[in-house]
N, C-alpha and C positions, 0 to 999 in steps of 0.2 A: 306420501309425501312429496313435496315440490321438490323438482331438482335445482340444487345450488351450483353457484359458479364461484370460486375464489381468485381474487388474484393476489400474490403472495408478494408485500414489498419486502426488498431484503438491502440488498446496496444502490437502492434508486430510489431515494426518500424524496420524491417529487410528481408532482401532477402532472408536469409538461413535459411535451417530447419523452415519454415513456412509452418504450416499446411494448412490452409485456401488458400493460395498463390499456395501451390504444389496441391491441390485438382482443383483449378480453371483452371492451368494452364496445368494440366495432362489430364482435360475432354474438353478445348475449345481452339480456337484459336483469337486471337486479343483481348486478354482480357485488360481491363481497370483499372490499379490500380488508387484508388481514397482514398485522406484522406480529412475529413472535420474538419476544426476547427469550434469547436460546439459553439454557443454562449451562449446556456444553462449552458455550463461550463466557458468558458472565463468572460461572464458578473459576475460570483460570486466572480472573484479574485479581492480583494482590491488592490492588489501590480501591476501594469502595467509594472514591470520591475522582473514579476514572473522567476525564474531561470528555472523553469520545463517549462515554455511555450518557454522560449528561446532553452532549451534543445530537444523538439519535434522539433522545427523550426530548428535545427542544424542538427537533425538526416534524417528531410525529404529533407533537402538541399543535404546531404549526397548521400542519397540513388538516389536524382534525377540525381546528377552528376554522380553515378553508371552506372544508368541507359542509361544515355548520351551516354557513351561510345560505346553502343551496339545499338545503335540509337532506345532506348525507353527512357521514361519519366513518371513522376507522374502528376496526374489530381487533382488540389488542390482546395477546395472552402471552404468557410467561411459562417456559418449561421444556423438556426436551422436547425437540422438532416433532420425532416419531409420536410420542404419547399426545402431543396436541394434536395432529393429524389424526392420529387413532380417535381420541373423543370426538374430534368434528365428524368423521364418518360416522358415528354412533350417533351424533346429534343431526345431522343432516344429510340428506340424499345428495353427496356430491356428485356432479357430473364431469367436472374439470375444473385443475387448479393452473393457474397462468403465473409465470414467476420469469425473470430476467437471470440468463445462466451466469454464474459464478466458477471461474475455473481453479480456485484453489483444489488442492487434492482432500481436505476436509471436505469442502464444500460439495465437490463431485460425489462423495461417498454418501453425504447425506441425503442428497436428491437421488442419488438411484434407491436408496431405502424408503424414502417418499414415495416414488414412483411406484416402487414395487407394491408398497401396502395401498395405495391408491388402485393400483391394476386389480389388486385381490378383490377389492370392493367393487369392482365395476368403473372405475374413475379413470382420468388420465393426467399427466403434469405435462403442460407443454412449456418449453423453455425457449428463451429468444435472445438474441445478441442486443446489447444496450450499453456497456461499461466501456466498449471501445468502437473505434472506427472498424476495425478488421480484427479478427481473431483466428484461433485454431490453425486450420490448414488455408487460410484465404490468402496469406503471403508467404509463399514457399518457394523452395527453387524450382526450375524447369520439372526437375524428376520426381517431385512431389517432397522432397527432404524440408525439414525447416533449416532455417538460416540459423548459423553460430557465431556469423559475423554481422556487426550492426550495419556498417556501410554498404552493401548489396542490399540487406533487408530494405534500410530507408531508401534507396532507391527504387527498390520495386514496390514498398508502399506508396510513395510518390507518384508512380506512374499509375497504380491501382486508384488512386485517390483522383487524379486527374481524368481518369476514364469514365467516371461514372458519378451523377450527381450525389451530394451528400443527402442520405434519407433525412424525414422528419416525420414522427410520428405524433400527429396533433390530440394526444390523449386529453388535453385540456377542453376541445371542443365537444368530446362526447361524456362527460360527467353525468349526464342525466342518466345514463345507463345503470349506474352504481345503485345499491339496493338504500332504501329510507335508512334515515338516522335512528340508530339503535343506542339508548344512552347508557345501557347496562354493560355494554361493551367497549368503551371507550379507553383512552388513554391512563393507566394507573399512575400514582405518584412515583415519582422518582423512590422514594422510600421504599415503597411496597415492594419494588423488585432487588432490594437490598443495597441500594446506593445513595450516596447523599450528592449535594450540588457541590461545585467547585467554582473557586474565583478564576481559573484560567480563561482568557477571553479567545474567543474564535473569530478567526477573518471573517466578515460579510463576502455573500457569494457574489461579489460584484467584479465584472471584467474590467480593469483600469485600461483603457485603449493607451493614455499616454504611458502609462508603466509600460506596456508590451513594445510599443516606439522605442523606447531606450531600453528595451531589456537587454540586447547584445552588450550594451556599453556599459550596464549598472549591476549586472547580476552578480559578478564575482566579489563585491566589495560589502561585504556584511554589515557595516555600518550604515549602507544607504538601503532605503526601502525600494530593492530593485528587483524584487521576486514578486509573483503572484500572490504566494499564499493562498493557493486555491486548492490545494493538494488534501485538505480533509473532505471538501466537496466534492471531488472527483472519487474519492475512497468510498463515499457513503450515497453517492448519487444524488446530492441534493442540488447539481449543475448537471446537465447534459453534456457527455464528451462531444458530441457533435455540436451542440451551442459555442463551446468553446472555440472548437475550430474552426466555425464560420465568422466567428469574430476575430479571427488571428491576424495580426498585423507584423509578426516576426518570426523569419524562418527558424531563427535560434531557438525559439520558444517550442515551435513546432517539433522541433525535433527532440525538445524534451518529453513532449508528449508521445513521440513515435519511440523514444527508448522506454516507455513506460507500457506500451504494446509490444515491443519486443521483448521485453522479461516477460510479460504476460504467457507470451508464448512459448518462450523457452521453460517456464514453469508446468504448463499444459503438454509439451512435449517430453520433457524430463522432469518429471515430479520430485527425484531423487535430490536434485538441488537443492532442496529444504534444508537437508543436512548433510550433504556428501558434496566434495567438491566435482564440478562438473569436468575439470581435466584430470585425467586419471592419474597423469604424470606428479600429479602432487598431492596426492592423498595421503603420502605417508609423511607429511612434513611434520618435525616433532617438536608440535607446541608446547610452550612453557605452561604448566599450569602454575601460574603466579597469582594466587589471590589477593596477595598484596598490593602488587603494580595494578590489579585490575581494579581494586578498591580505590588507589589514588585516581588511576583514568576517570572512573565513573564519578567521583565526586570533584573534578576539575581540580587536582592536586599535583598536575606533574610537573610543575614548573615551567611549562610552555604555555604562556597566557593564550594564543590564540587557541590552542587546542582546549585549554581549562575555559575560557572564555565560553566556548561553543559547548562543553557539557553544561556549563551553568545555565545558559540558555536554555537548553534541553529541558534541564528539570525543573527549570522555573514555568516555561510558558509550552513547553510540548512542543518546541519549533527549534529546529536548527537550521541555520543558514547553510546552502547546498555545498558551496565551497569547503566551509567549515566541516561538514559532515565528513567530506570525502578527505580533508587534512586528518580528524580525529581518528578515522577509521585506519587511515594508514599508519598512524602513529602506534596505534595499539597491535594492529597485525604485523607491521615490518619492524618498526622500532623497538615494540617489546615483546615480539613474536609470541604474541597471545592469539588463540584461536578465535578466526572469525566469527564463529558461532555463538561466542561470548557476547563480543561486541553486538551482534544481529538480534540478541534476543533483548539485550538493553534497551537498543533503539525500538525495538517493537513495543516494550512495555512503557515507554514515553511518548512517541511521536505522535503525534495526533492525525499525521497523514501515513499512519502506518498503511503499507499495503504489503503482503507477504511477497509477491514477486519482485516488486520493486527493491524491498530491503535486502531481501536474498542475493538478487542480481548484481544490486551496488556493492554491497558486502564482499561478494565475490570477485566482483571487476576490482575492486581495491587490493584483495588480497593476491590477485592474479590468477585464481583458480578457477572463473566462470568463464561465461561466453564472452567472447570479444575482450579478453580481460586487460587490464594494464600490464604490462611486461613486469615479471617477477624485481627486475632491476629500478624499476620507477618507484623511487620512496620520498615522497613528499618531506621537503625539510622545513619544520614549524616556525623556525626563526625566519628563513628567506621568506616564507609566505606571509608570515607577519608585517615584513617591511615592504613587500609588493601590493599586498590587499587591505591593510589596517595601518598604513603609514603615519598615520597622525594618532594611532591608539584609540580611535573613539568607541570603537566596539569593543576591544579590550577592557577599559575604562568603565564603559558602562556595566559589565558583567562581573568583572573583579574589582572592587573597591580595594581589597587591601594589595592591589600590584603596587610594585615601588616601594614597599613598607617592610619589615623586619617578619611581617607575619605570612608573607608569600613564599611558598618555598623554593628553595634551588632545584634547578632541572633534576629530574630523577634519573637520568642517564646519558651518558656521553654520545651525541647525534653520529660522529664518526665510527666510534665502535659498535654501535647498533647498525649501522648500515653496513659494515663489513661482515658483521654477524649474519645479517639475514640473507646478503647477497651468498655467502658461505652454505647456509642453511637450505637456501633455495636451489642451489647448483647440484648440491649431495642428493637432495630427494630427487630431483630430475636424474640424477646418473644413477642410484638405485633402481629407479624404474625402470630405465634403458637395461641395467644389469638381469633384473627380474625377466624383463621380455627375452632377453639373449638366453638367458637359463632354460626357459620356457620351450624356446625353439630347439634347442640342441639336445631336448630329452628324447629319447626315441619313441 
């Protein structure tokens, strides 16, 4: 049987500047591009009209159409990833599988299992860096330890960035090395994998240079179109991060991309942060298991317009303005004392641009429990934030048609009381941690 080589598309749904695709096509002929609709991911989604699944399906369809013009095509399957590759090793004499790295804990585990399976069949899995400029141990302290504070990480990142050319992998130039199109293994209908189309609009993969030039001035005002909205394209790799950085005209916007890589590095070195506080001294915070208050927050019925507008925007569109995300998270965690994990999972369910590292990292930042986190006494005031960043109430009025009427609820909590309660709880948690340490030290 003829040897086969696969390139496994995952979070890199593009034909241009794709590292693994370029490496596979540069080394082999008749390479088969495969995508797997992973049941482990799909079965965990409650909403069968999930806009992210629709987006992935649309991207695959677009890629397949592009490849069809040159007589090539995608090989798309659905199922448990290990089972899928087990089937492929039975039907093909696989020599190698090429893919780009994914450093989320579940993805690392999955890739190890696939690598072991392939090795048992005499094949190999080759992984490459693609979803970030730097990863893993590339931006670390002089002693090799990972950074836990952003500013020195950013400084080191910038130094490394300027010390070497930004790589480019012209995969688009070697597509002839793909295998010939096989119409029997194309992109299935969305319904065939158990999902329905959605009416949520996905922002185009266009880098708006005029927006980037105004980014620093406009990014904090939710009524303006002042942010790039490219997060979903970074999440699924329909745009190359190298391409975005090469076109960058804003240091402030570049810093946001560096934050993304900082959180990715944190997750790789400290995978426990997915569900455990990075800061040990705040792991015993007595969160309130207040389901009623959480329900009001989720539904945008807190009585604080800027918070509520953000939650309504999120549920309706899959997007929430960055500053409003920070405010809504602070209100849930510090004003209501509800576990950051509850909010993180709600965002994970709805955000089009959900990335585990950034979502966990940002929630822990707001909660004061993570890497380089906001100090526990930084508690955003939703009334002041609204006056400062939505003074004309344009954003609030867009998402809260009942605002200013009898149908809009009164504030669910007194902010002064909530602030003092949060400060007391955080101080007590830190004191208890110190007492536990002293107790341990005093033991014989």
